[in-house]
C-alpha positions in Angstrom: 79.5 83.1 93.3 81.0 80.9 91.0 80.8 77.1 91.0 84.3 76.5 91.3 84.7 78.9 94.3 87.0 77.4 97.2 85.6 76.4 100.3 85.4 79.4 102.4 83.8 78.0 105.1 86.4 78.3 107.9 86.8 82.0 106.6 83.1 82.8 107.2 83.6 81.4 110.4 85.9 83.4 111.3 83.7 86.1 110.5 80.9 85.3 112.4 82.9 84.9 115.3 84.3 88.0 115.8 82.9 91.6 116.1 85.2 93.4 114.7 87.8 91.9 112.3 91.4 93.2 110.6 91.8 91.1 106.9 95.8 91.6 106.6 95.9 92.4 102.6 99.4 92.4 100.4 97.5 92.9 97.0 99.1 89.6 96.2 96.3 86.8 94.8 95.7 85.0 98.3 94.9 88.4 100.4 93.4 90.2 97.5 91.0 86.5 97.2 90.6 87.1 101.1 89.7 90.1 100.1 86.8 89.6 98.3 85.6 86.6 100.1 85.3 88.5 103.3 83.3 91.5 101.5 80.8 89.4 100.0 80.1 87.6 103.4 80.0 91.2 105.0 77.7 92.0 102.2 75.2 89.4 102.7 74.8 90.1 106.7 74.9 93.3 106.7 78.6 93.5 108.7 81.0 95.2 106.0 81.3 98.2 108.8 82.9 95.1 111.2 85.7 94.8 108.7 88.5 96.2 108.0 91.7 96.0 105.4 95.2 96.8 106.7 98.0 97.2 104.3 101.4 97.7 105.0 103.6 99.8 103.5 106.7 98.6 103.9 109.2 101.1 101.5 111.4 98.5 100.2 110.7 98.8 97.0 109.5 101.9 94.8 106.2 101.1 93.9 105.2 100.0 97.5 103.3 103.4 98.6 101.4 102.9 95.2 100.4 99.2 95.7 99.5 99.9 99.2 97.0 102.6 98.0 95.8 100.4 95.4 95.0 98.0 97.8 92.7 100.9 99.8 90.8 102.0 96.5 90.0 98.4 95.7 88.6 97.7 99.3 87.0 101.2 99.4 85.3 99.7 96.2 84.2 96.2 97.8 82.6 98.5 100.4 85.1 97.6 103.3 87.3 100.6 105.8 90.7 100.3 104.8 94.2 102.1 106.2 98.3 102.1 104.8 100.3 101.4 107.8 103.7 102.4 107.1 106.9 101.0 108.3 109.1 103.6 109.0 113.5 102.0 108.3 116.1 103.1 108.2 117.3 100.3 105.1 116.7 97.0 105.9 120.2 94.9 105.8 119.6 91.8 106.8 117.0 88.9 107.1 115.1 91.0 105.0 111.9 88.8 104.9 111.6 87.7 108.4 112.4 91.3 109.7 109.3 92.8 107.5 107.1 89.6 108.6 107.5 91.0 112.1 107.2 94.8 111.3 104.1 94.0 109.3 102.5 91.8 112.1 103.9 94.5 114.8 102.2 97.3 112.9 99.2 95.6 112.6 99.4 94.5 116.3 99.5 98.5 117.1 96.3 99.5 115.0 94.6 97.0 116.0 95.1 97.0 119.9 93.9 101.6 119.6 91.3 100.1 117.2 89.7 97.2 119.7 89.9 94.9 116.7 89.1 91.5 118.1 91.6 89.4 115.3 93.8 89.8 112.5 92.8 87.3 109.3 95.6 86.6 107.3 95.2 84.3 103.4 98.0 81.9 104.1 96.8 79.0 102.3 98.0 74.9 101.6 100.9 75.4 99.7 102.4 78.1 102.2 101.8 75.4 105.0 103.9 72.6 103.1 106.5 75.4 102.0 106.8 76.2 105.8 106.7 72.6 107.1 109.3 71.6 104.8 111.6 74.4 105.9 111.3 73.9 109.4 112.1 70.2 108.9 115.4 71.0 107.4 116.1 73.1 110.4 115.4 70.2 112.6 112.3 71.2 114.1 110.5 69.2 115.9 107.0 68.7 116.7 105.3 72.0 116.7 107.3 73.0 114.0 106.3 70.4 111.9 103.3 70.8 112.4 103.2 74.1 110.1 101.2 77.4 110.8 98.9 76.9 113.4 95.8 78.1 112.6 95.1 80.6 115.3 98.2 82.2 116.9 98.6 85.2 119.2 101.3 87.7 117.3 102.3 90.9 119.0 99.6 90.5 121.8 97.1 90.4 118.8 94.8 86.9 117.9 95.6 85.5 114.6 93.3 83.5 112.3 94.4 81.6 109.3 91.8 80.0 107.6 92.7 79.2 104.4 95.1 76.6 105.4 92.9 74.1 103.4 92.8 75.7 100.0 95.4 75.4 97.7 97.4 78.1 95.9 96.0 77.3 92.3 93.0 77.3 93.5 92.6 80.9 94.9 94.1 82.4 91.7 91.3 80.5 90.1 88.4 82.1 92.2 89.8 85.5 91.1 90.4 85.1 87.4 86.7 83.5 87.4 85.8 87.2 88.9 87.8 88.9 86.5 90.0 90.4 89.7 93.9 91.1 89.5 96.3 90.8 91.6 99.9 92.1 92.3 102.6 89.8 91.8 105.4 90.5 94.0 108.8 89.9 92.2 110.9 89.0 95.7 108.8 86.2 95.0 111.0 84.8 92.3 113.9 86.2 94.0 116.2 82.5 95.0 118.3 84.7 97.3 115.1 83.6 99.8 114.8 80.8 101.4 111.0 80.1 101.2 111.6 81.0 97.4 113.9 78.2 96.8 111.7 75.4 98.9 108.6 77.1 96.5 110.6 75.6 94.0 111.8 72.4 95.1 108.3 71.2 95.7 107.3 71.7 92.3 109.7 69.5 91.6 108.9 67.1 93.7 105.0 67.5 92.7 106.3 66.6 89.0 108.5 63.4 90.7 104.8 62.4 92.3 104.8 64.3 95.5 101.4 65.0 97.2 101.4 68.4 98.9 98.3 67.1 100.8 99.5 64.0 102.1 102.1 66.3 103.6 99.2 69.0 104.7 97.4 66.1 106.6 100.8 64.8 108.2 101.1 68.7 109.2 97.6 68.5 111.0 98.4 64.9 112.4 101.2 66.3 114.3 99.5 69.4 115.3 97.3 67.6 117.0 100.2 65.1 118.5 101.2 69.2 119.7 98.5 69.7 121.3 98.4 66.7 123.4 101.7 67.5 124.7 100.9 71.0 125.6 97.8 69.6 127.7 100.5 67.2 129.7 102.4 70.5 129.9 99.6 72.6 130.9 99.4 69.6 133.8 102.9 70.1 134.9 102.7 73.8 134.6 99.7 73.6 137.8 101.5 71.4 139.6 105.2 72.2 139.7 105.4 76.2 139.1 104.8 79.4 141.1 105.0 82.6 139.7 105.6 85.6 141.7 105.2 89.1 141.3 107.7 90.4 141.1 108.2 88.5 137.6 109.8 84.8 138.2 108.7 81.6 138.3 110.2 78.8 140.4 109.7 75.4 139.2 109.6 72.2 142.0 112.9 70.4 140.6 111.9 67.0 141.9 108.3 67.2 139.7 110.1 69.0 136.8 112.7 66.0 137.3 110.1 63.4 137.4 108.3 64.2 133.8 109.4 62.9 130.5 112.2 65.2 129.2 109.5 66.1 126.1 107.1 67.8 128.7 110.1 69.3 131.1 111.8 71.0 128.2 108.0 72.3 126.9 107.7 73.7 130.1 111.3 75.6 130.5 110.6 76.5 126.9 107.0 78.5 127.9 109.1 80.0 131.0 112.1 81.1 129.1 109.3 82.7 126.7 107.9 84.5 129.1 110.4 85.9 131.3 112.8 86.4 128.1 109.9 88.9 126.6 110.0 86.8 123.5 106.6 86.4 123.5 106.2 90.2 122.5 109.0 90.0 120.3 106.2 89.0 117.4 108.4 85.7 116.9 105.1 82.9 116.9 107.4 80.2 118.2 109.8 82.2 120.8 113.3 81.1 121.7 114.8 78.4 119.4 114.2 74.8 120.7 118.1 74.1 120.6 118.3 77.0 123.1 116.5 75.5 125.6 117.6 71.7 124.9 121.4 72.9 125.8 119.6 74.8 128.8 117.5 71.3 130.1 120.8 69.4 129.5 122.7 71.8 132.0 120.3 71.8 134.6 120.0 68.0 134.6 123.2 66.9 134.0 123.9 68.9 136.3 121.7 68.0 139.5 123.0 64.5 138.6 126.6 65.5 139.4 125.4 66.9 142.6 126.1 70.6 140.7 122.6 71.5 141.5 124.0 75.4 141.5 123.8 76.3 138.0 123.2 79.5 136.4 123.1 80.4 132.8 121.3 82.9 130.5 118.8 81.9 127.8 118.1 84.6 124.9 117.1 87.6 127.9 116.4 85.4 130.7 118.2 83.5 133.6 118.0 80.5 134.4 119.1 79.1 138.0 119.1 75.7 139.6 119.0 75.2 142.9 118.9 71.8 145.1 115.0 72.1 145.2 114.0 74.3 142.3 114.7 76.0 139.5 114.5 79.7 138.9 113.4 81.4 135.8 113.6 85.5 135.1 114.5 88.7 132.8 117.8 89.2 132.5 119.2 92.4 133.7 121.4 93.2 131.1 119.2 93.0 128.0 116.6 95.4 129.4 116.1 98.7 128.1 117.5 100.0 131.1 115.6 103.9 131.6 112.8 104.8 129.7 109.6 106.9 129.9 106.3 104.8 130.0 103.3 106.5 127.8 101.2 103.6 127.6 101.8 102.1 131.2 103.6 98.7 130.5 107.2 98.8 131.4 109.5 96.2 130.2 106.4 94.3 128.8 106.1 92.8 132.0 104.7 95.4 134.9 101.7 97.9 134.7 103.2 100.9 136.1 101.9 104.6 135.9 101.5 106.3 132.0 104.1 108.5 131.5 106.3 108.1 133.7 110.0 107.6 134.0 111.3 104.1 134.8 114.1 102.3 135.1 115.3 99.0 136.4 116.4 98.7 139.8 119.7 97.5 139.1 120.8 100.5 138.2 120.7 101.6 141.4 120.1 98.3 143.4 123.9 98.3 145.3 123.7 101.7 146.1 120.1 101.6 147.7 119.1 101.4 151.4 116.3 99.2 151.1 115.7 95.9 152.7 115.0 93.3 150.5 112.9 90.2 151.0 115.9 87.2 152.0 113.7 85.0 149.2 113.9 87.6 146.7 116.7 86.4 144.3 119.6 89.1 143.4 119.2 88.9 139.9 115.0 89.2 140.1 115.5 92.7 142.1 117.5 94.1 139.7 114.9 93.4 137.2 112.1 95.3 139.2 110.8 98.6 137.9 112.1 101.9 139.8 109.8 104.9 139.5 111.7 108.3 138.8 110.4 110.5 142.1 111.5 114.0 143.8 115.3 114.8 143.3 117.0 111.2 143.5 114.4 109.1 145.0 113.3 106.6 143.3 109.9 104.5 143.9 110.2 100.7 143.8 106.2 99.0 144.1 107.2 95.6 144.3 109.3 96.9 147.5 108.1 99.6 148.6 104.0 98.3 148.4 103.5 96.2 151.0 103.1 92.2 150.6 104.7 91.2 147.3 106.9 88.4 147.1 103.4 85.5 147.3 101.8 83.8 144.1 98.7 86.2 145.3 99.3 89.6 144.0 100.0 88.9 140.3 98.3 91.7 138.9 101.0 93.5 138.3 102.3 91.3 135.8 100.9 92.2 132.3 100.9 88.7 131.4 101.4 85.2 132.9 103.0 82.2 131.6 101.4 80.3 129.4 99.1 77.7 131.4 99.8 78.7 134.7 96.8 79.5 136.6 96.9 82.3 139.7 94.5 80.2 142.2 94.6 83.7 144.6 
């Protein structure tokens, strides 16, 4: 390797840490450098078979199929396995880059889950981080957004790691030039229709005026540290103030909630809304918009101060119900997929059910149903329970027909618990 090779040590640590690794490769300079560095490490450590290259044919340009095939051919030449993932769509008419990003992560996530792959590695670098930070600053982001992209996160249920966040874009390109390796130039990277391209242009102008992008990157790291400290405080409030029920909702102790600082209580509320709404499974790394959570928090706290504790609102597919001593957060019935054949044993992204079952929301039949529901089971929560079709017109509702349900001791029916929640059962 040449002496000018960027510091790939963070990548090597990821490759050494995980048994099976997927590389997200588009064919651009950054991901091509990722593929070359990973292949060199894999060859040196006899681990080439543990690395697979995933590239997405997004079908948005005439060249997309050929570009994806070229990536696979290059990967195979390096001794790596490779797979093209095809995005099936009927055309994208708005928010093209955001929809393409989500589709890419969803396809990669599906492949990784199906093949027991531990982690996806991307080639996001320091320049991407600076652009992201400035974009979020323009949109009024808080500490989390200004902390930039996270080194490690989870998208569509798969761990994603970004080991190049301390490496400049130019360093990766120089590395490829030294290796005499070309890459694919995406013409959309010069299309000023896209916000990121416009911000990239502004960054170049600011650099000529003296802006040190390394300084912004350091600020992002420091803000990320602040975020981690706030998250630990939120964990503590989660453990003391929140109870999660097997029926898929959470209850917050209002006294503890209001005694905490605004920042920590807002973070707690956001975690529960992200969880209850299902946005965590949507591929949105940042979840429900912070402004929506802040408005809900204001309604909850102002209403309580004016003795209007009984406040109820919907936020991004969730219901928040403020009561005198508690705040309840659950799924919104009107935003659910009302009836579906479950092929993978997971319904509504929240409950484990039998594979192949025909399941509908209990709310579809609740008003004509003769079952006796527990007094402490909120109506809006009952509406969002799975009702499994049986013989004739009968339905089986596991949470109502299966014995003790309305405690936090039987959470094994839930696919996922809120971030930071500890089941003490």
